[in-house]
N, C-alpha and C positions, 0 to 999 in steps of 0.2 A: 343791416337796418341803420338808417342814419340816426344821429343823436337826438334830434328834435322829436322824431317819430317814436323813438324808444322811450323818451321821457313822457310823452302823451300816453303811450301804450301802458307803460309801467304805472303811471299815476291813476289811470282808469282802473286797472286791475287791483291796485293797492287798496282801494276803498269800496269795492263792490261788496255787498253783504253776504256773499257766499265764498267758501274756501276756494282759492285758486293758486296755482303755481305754474311757473314757466320753465320748461326744459329746453336745452339746446339739442342739436342732432345727436350728440353723444349720450343723451339721457342724463345729463347733469342738471340739477335744479339750479337755475340762475336767479330766480326771484320767487318770493312767496308773498302773499298779501297778509294783512293783519288777521283776518278770519282763519286762514290756514294755520298761522302760527299759534293762534288761540286754541285750535283743536288738536293739531298734530305736533309730535316731537320733531324739531328741526335742528340740525347741527351743521357745522361748516362744510364738511365733505359730504354733501347731500346729493345722492344719486337716486335714480329710480329704484335700484335694488335696496338701498338703505331704507327708503320710504316704504317700499312694499313689505320689507321684513318687519318693520316696526308698526305698520298700520293695517295690515290685512289680518282677518280673524283666524285664518287657517291656511295651510299650504295650498289647498285647492283654490281658494279665492285668490291667493297670491299668483299662482300659475295662470289662472284664467285672465286676471287683469293684465299681467305682464304680456301674455300672448296677444290679447286684444290691442294693447298699446304698440307692441312691436310690429303689428301688421300695418300700422300707419305709414304711408309712403307719401312723399311730396307729389302733388299738392295735397296737403292734409285736409284743408277746408274745415268744416264744422260738422261734427257728428256725435251721436250718443255712443259712448263706448260700452256702457252697460250698467247694470245695477249690481252693487257689491255691498258686502258687510265689511265696514272698516272699523278699526279700533282707535279711539282717541287717546289723548294724554292720560286720562284717568282709567284706562283699560276698559272703558265702556264700549259696547258694540253699537254701531250706528248703521242703519240702512241708508245707503247713499245711491245717487245716480251720478255717473261721471260722464262729462261731455268733454270733447276736445275741440279746440279752435287753433288754427295755425296761421302763421304769417312769416314769410322770410326766414325759413328754416328754424323757427321757434314753435314749440308745441305748448299750448296752454291747456291745462286741465282745470275744469270747473267742477267742483264737488259740492253737491247740494242734496237736500232731502228729496226723496223720490216724489215726483209729481203726483203719482197715484195716491200717496198717503194723504196729501192735502185734499184730493178729490174725495177720498173716503171720509175724511173728517167733515167736509162740507156736506156730503150726502147724509151722514149721521146727524149733523145739526139740523138739516132740512127736515128729515124724517121725524126727529124728536120734536121739532118746532111745530110741524104740521099735524102730528098725530095726537098731541096733547089737548085736553079741554081747557087747560089753564092758559090765561093770556100771558104772552111773553113779549117784553119790550126791551130793546137794546137802545140805549141812548148815550149821547155824549153831551155833557153840560146841559141836560134837559131837553135836547133836541132829538127826536126819534130818528134813529138810523135804520132800524128794522123792527118789525112786529110780525107776529104770526096771525093767521086768520082768526083764531079764537079771541085774541086781544081786540082786533078791529070789530068783531061781531059783538063782543060784550059791551063796547061803548058806542055801537051803532055807526061805525065808520067803515070805509074800505081801507085796505092796507095803504093804497096810494094816497088817500086823504090824510093818513096819520104820519107817514114817513116825511121827515123834513119839518114837522111842526114842533113848536115848543109844547111839551106835554102839560106843563102847568096851565098854560093858557087854554089848551085844547080840552083838558079835563078838569077845569077850574071848579066853579060852584056847581052843585048837583042840579040846580034848576036850569043851568045852561047846557047840560049834557043832553045829547040826543037820547030818545027813549031806546031801551034795550030791544033789539030786534028778535 
């Protein structure tokens, strides 16, 4: 890989908000980003085996992850390696999703929270929001970002009418409010 491309490549991965590391074909880690170093133990002679030993939650996880990674053959392209439980610097277990991306004999691992967890949280929020009789408003600096149907109904608006509005102006004086529906 030429020097200019390497610098662009390295700078991009250095600042992305998910943990990532770059391996060469010998499975030596040649670069890690800030988030990776914040979460995992990193030392100078850092190889795949060192990282797996210090960061997997048990021998089964270690062998599964190592096996999946060793199956990667050029062209590596981009793919989901799998979901694994990893151990961070504080010995806390983390559910993770590991993706690989490759270019020019380098393998980049991207380690992040599983996508499904975010979807479950979003679903839980949506159900909680929609099933309650209390009005819920989420705002930033007084401007409505989201409201549930109960909130809109209490004040006689639709959700679409409320979102994006300044709440103080919208719900100002009582005589200016729409009648309760």
